[in-house]
C-alpha positions in Angstrom: 0.0 0.0 0.0 1.5 3.4 -0.9 2.5 5.8 1.8 0.0 8.6 2.5 1.4 12.1 2.0 1.5 14.3 5.2 3.3 17.4 3.9 3.6 18.8 0.4 6.1 21.7 -0.1 5.2 24.0 -3.0 7.8 26.5 -4.2 6.4 29.5 -6.0 7.8 32.5 -8.0 4.5 34.3 -7.0 3.7 35.0 -10.6 0.2 34.4 -11.9 1.9 31.8 -14.2 2.8 29.8 -11.1 -0.8 29.7 -9.9 -1.4 26.5 -12.0 1.5 24.8 -10.2 0.1 25.9 -6.8 -3.4 24.7 -7.7 -2.2 21.3 -8.9 -0.2 20.8 -5.8 -3.1 22.0 -3.7 -5.5 19.5 -5.4 -3.0 16.7 -4.7 -2.7 17.8 -1.1 -6.4 17.9 -0.6 -7.0 14.5 -2.2 -4.4 12.8 0.0 -5.1 14.7 3.2 -1.7 16.3 3.2 -0.9 19.8 4.5 0.2 22.1 1.7 3.1 24.4 2.5 3.5 27.3 0.1 7.0 28.9 0.1 8.6 31.8 -1.6 12.3 32.4 -1.3 13.8 35.8 -1.6 17.5 35.8 -2.6 19.8 37.5 -0.1 21.3 40.9 -0.9 24.3 40.5 -3.1 27.6 40.9 -1.2 28.6 44.0 -3.2 25.5 45.9 -2.0 26.5 45.4 1.7 28.3 48.6 2.3 30.7 49.3 5.2 29.0 50.9 8.1 30.5 54.3 7.4 28.8 54.4 4.0 25.4 53.2 5.0 22.5 55.6 5.0 19.9 53.2 6.3 18.2 53.3 2.9 19.5 49.8 2.0 17.9 48.2 5.0 14.7 50.2 4.4 14.6 49.1 0.8 15.3 45.4 1.8 12.5 45.5 4.4 10.1 47.0 1.9 10.9 44.3 -0.7 10.4 41.6 2.0 7.0 43.1 2.9 5.9 43.3 -0.7 6.9 39.7 -1.5 5.2 38.5 1.7 2.0 40.4 0.6 2.2 38.8 -2.8 2.6 35.3 -1.2 -0.6 35.9 0.8 -2.3 37.2 -2.3 -1.3 34.1 -4.3 -2.5 31.8 -1.4 -5.9 33.5 -1.5 -6.1 33.5 -5.3 -5.3 29.8 -5.6 -7.5 28.8 -2.6 -4.7 27.7 -0.4 -6.0 30.0 2.3 -9.6 31.1 2.7 -12.5 28.8 3.0 -11.9 25.2 3.9 -8.7 23.6 5.2 -5.8 26.1 4.9 -2.2 25.6 4.0 0.8 27.0 5.6 2.8 30.0 4.2 6.5 30.3 4.4 8.6 33.3 3.4 12.3 32.6 3.5 15.5 34.4 2.5 18.3 32.4 0.9 19.3 30.4 -2.1 16.1 28.8 -3.4 17.2 25.2 -3.9 19.1 25.1 -0.6 16.1 26.7 1.3 13.7 24.2 -0.3 16.0 21.3 0.6 16.3 22.4 4.2 12.6 23.2 4.6 11.6 19.9 3.0 13.8 18.1 5.5 12.5 20.2 8.5 8.9 19.6 7.5 9.6 16.0 6.6 7.9 16.8 3.3 6.8 13.8 1.2 6.8 15.8 -2.0 8.3 19.0 -3.3 6.4 20.7 -6.1 8.0 23.5 -8.2 7.5 24.6 -11.8 9.9 23.4 -14.4 10.7 27.0 -15.4 8.8 30.1 -16.2 7.1 29.5 -19.5 8.4 31.2 -22.6 7.9 30.8 -26.3 11.6 30.0 -26.7 12.5 27.9 -23.6 10.8 24.8 -22.3 12.5 22.6 -19.8 13.8 22.5 -16.3 15.1 25.6 -14.6 18.2 25.5 -12.4 16.2 25.4 -9.2 14.1 22.4 -10.3 17.1 20.7 -11.6 19.1 21.1 -8.4 16.2 19.9 -6.3 15.8 16.8 -8.4 19.5 16.0 -8.0 20.0 17.0 -4.3 16.8 16.8 -2.3 16.3 13.6 -0.2 
């Protein structure tokens, strides 16, 4: 007998194009009784933007905090738009900062996720296939 899913981790780019992926993973979670975990990962500030203290104006931190808040708001909006939160059983939202494939691997391990769902890549007329994050997850996640 197949093992029942308990936790499904869904990585999202927060675009409307990723709504299909979230909805498919949500349908799978609901059909198996699993808890869906929607996550968006914001990359850290590049090293070169971290200025020495004597050059900082505070604007960098303010800008970074504003970006985090906007992305967190977009995560909540996507969860509502796709039905992950709202009426019925709700999923869990995670907003993380780091390298996407590494954060997904760590979060999957912490949650003891049975499945990780991410899009292959953002759709384009010219490119179809796996993106680097999906490829790394396939190769490295337990």
